[in-house]
FITOR-827698 format. One record per residue (C-alpha): x, y, z; residue number from 1. Coordinates in Angstrom, 3 decimals. Layout:
! FITOR-827698
X Y Z NUM .
...
//
This chain:
! FITOR-827698
119.285 140.429 62.578 1 .
118.624 143.305 61.049 2 .
121.289 146.332 61.244 3 .
118.378 149.260 61.530 4 .
119.256 150.336 64.496 5 .
118.318 154.273 63.733 6 .
114.519 153.316 63.066 7 .
114.311 151.659 66.909 8 .
110.437 151.873 68.332 9 .
109.551 153.259 71.494 10 .
109.410 151.103 74.694 11 .
108.119 151.762 78.735 12 .
111.437 150.113 80.003 13 .
114.730 149.237 79.769 14 .
116.561 145.941 80.642 15 .
120.099 145.588 80.001 16 .
121.543 142.948 80.747 17 .
125.130 143.408 78.949 18 .
127.913 141.146 80.444 19 .
126.078 139.080 81.928 20 .
125.518 135.199 80.466 21 .
122.602 132.817 80.016 22 .
120.282 131.940 82.136 23 .
120.607 135.396 83.304 24 .
119.898 137.512 80.867 25 .
116.358 135.047 80.438 26 .
115.705 135.178 84.269 27 .
116.328 138.756 84.552 28 .
113.520 139.514 81.611 29 .
110.899 137.531 83.718 30 .
111.464 139.515 86.176 31 .
110.607 142.758 84.430 32 .
107.671 141.824 82.205 33 .
105.908 140.589 85.750 34 .
105.898 144.263 87.066 35 .
105.458 145.249 83.438 36 .
101.379 145.461 81.599 37 .
99.739 144.443 78.849 38 .
100.486 146.003 75.073 39 .
104.063 147.578 76.915 40 .
107.466 147.997 74.983 41 .
110.428 146.100 77.228 42 .
113.835 147.266 74.733 43 .
116.749 144.961 76.254 44 .
120.559 145.222 75.362 45 .
122.428 141.897 75.540 46 .
126.278 141.470 74.785 47 .
125.874 137.007 75.285 48 .
125.247 135.480 71.643 49 .
122.872 133.044 72.927 50 .
119.710 135.639 73.385 51 .
119.724 135.282 70.046 52 .
118.498 132.449 70.713 53 .
116.909 132.567 73.806 54 .
114.765 135.639 74.204 55 .
112.851 134.218 71.022 56 .
111.897 131.499 71.924 57 .
111.537 132.803 74.980 58 .
108.592 135.635 73.280 59 .
106.568 132.511 71.683 60 .
106.672 130.491 74.898 61 .
104.817 133.701 76.959 62 .
103.198 134.904 73.545 63 .
105.395 138.002 73.394 64 .
105.527 139.594 70.607 65 .
109.385 140.380 69.192 66 .
108.902 143.432 67.277 67 .
112.341 143.860 66.201 68 .
115.838 143.235 67.042 69 .
119.179 144.573 65.691 70 .
122.786 143.520 66.812 71 .
125.595 146.353 66.994 72 .
129.443 145.514 67.047 73 .
129.147 145.225 70.231 74 .
125.158 144.375 71.243 75 .
122.356 142.861 70.598 76 .
119.218 145.150 70.775 77 .
115.191 143.586 71.699 78 .
112.298 145.334 71.607 79 .
109.250 143.608 72.723 80 .
105.839 144.288 73.291 81 .
103.723 142.059 75.762 82 .
101.528 140.069 75.508 83 .
//
């Protein structure tokens, strides 16, 4: 993952899944994207290391674009442009 969080893209919605573990972050992402429109960007903050595998697969399976992913000491951060 990239460590460049200074150049974070604009986002339309924030989904904070900190403290949750698989499958909850992905389930919440499914629910959140239903309320969003095509082209909007969802920022996801997670603490579950499984998201490093699950979020890219989520994007690939549903046709969303993983614009950026980064890792801090405590969190995994993802920016997803909806298809």
